[in-house]
C-alpha positions in Angstrom: 192.9 183.4 220.3 193.0 187.1 220.5 190.0 188.9 219.1 189.1 185.8 217.1 192.6 185.5 215.5 195.0 182.6 216.3 198.0 183.6 218.4 200.2 181.0 216.5 200.5 180.0 212.9 200.0 176.4 213.9 198.0 174.5 216.5 200.5 173.2 219.2 200.7 169.3 219.5 203.7 169.2 221.8 205.2 171.2 224.6 208.7 170.7 226.1 211.1 172.8 228.0 214.9 173.0 228.4 216.5 173.9 231.7 219.7 173.4 233.8 221.8 173.6 230.6 225.5 173.4 231.6 227.8 176.3 230.9 228.9 176.2 227.2 226.4 173.6 226.1 224.4 174.0 222.9 220.8 172.7 222.3 218.9 172.3 219.1 221.4 171.9 216.4 218.9 170.7 213.9 216.3 171.6 211.4 212.8 170.2 211.1 211.6 168.9 207.8 207.9 169.9 208.1 207.2 170.9 211.6 207.1 174.4 213.2 208.2 175.6 216.6 207.7 178.6 218.8 210.7 179.2 221.2 210.3 181.3 224.3 212.8 182.3 227.2 210.4 181.9 230.1 213.3 182.6 232.5 216.8 184.0 232.0 218.2 184.3 228.5 219.9 182.4 225.8 221.0 183.1 222.1 219.6 181.3 219.1 221.2 181.2 215.7 218.8 180.5 212.8 219.9 179.5 209.3 217.8 179.1 206.2 220.7 177.8 204.1 221.2 181.2 202.5 221.7 183.5 205.5 222.2 183.2 209.2 221.2 185.4 212.1 221.9 185.4 215.8 219.2 186.6 218.3 218.9 187.0 222.0 215.7 185.6 223.7 215.4 187.2 227.1 211.7 188.1 227.6 208.9 185.7 228.3 206.4 187.9 226.5 208.1 187.4 223.2 209.0 184.3 221.3 210.7 183.2 218.1 208.7 181.4 215.4 210.8 178.8 213.6 209.2 177.5 210.4 210.2 174.2 208.7 213.6 173.9 207.1 215.4 176.4 209.3 218.5 175.2 211.1 218.6 176.4 214.7 220.8 176.1 217.6 220.5 177.5 221.2 223.6 178.5 223.3 224.9 181.0 225.8 222.3 180.1 228.4 222.3 182.3 231.4 222.3 180.7 234.9 218.6 179.5 235.5 217.5 180.0 232.0 214.3 178.0 231.1 213.5 177.7 227.4 209.9 176.6 226.4 209.0 175.1 223.0 205.7 174.7 221.4 205.8 172.4 218.4 203.3 171.8 215.7 203.5 167.9 215.8 204.4 165.1 218.2 208.1 164.1 218.3 209.1 162.1 215.2 212.9 161.3 214.9 212.6 161.0 211.1 211.4 164.6 210.9 214.8 166.1 211.7 217.9 167.1 209.9 220.6 166.6 212.5 223.6 166.9 210.2 224.0 170.5 208.9 225.6 169.4 205.6 222.5 167.1 204.9 220.3 170.1 205.7 222.1 172.4 203.2 222.1 169.7 200.5 218.3 169.3 200.9 217.7 173.1 200.9 219.8 173.6 197.8 217.9 170.9 195.8 
């Protein structure tokens, strides 16, 4: 909390990190049905593409004092990891395999319904 206001739009229920990503590898490549995430580059840098089914944007995460909030139903993939990059993720719920879209076309179909 900062001055009585929550720092995140959700209460984190899970934390994980991604590191030692091989050159050229991609991570993420999914959308969450109901969960939210905050993604932070705590070391190094990487790019992230977010897509809401209508538009897509590519961002560079390269500062540990800034993060990217990813709401439900936003496809995201991480790539172009620098050597030694570490990505931290705070999630709004424990892991649930059924809570993911892992096939982009299925995600688009659900968004367009």
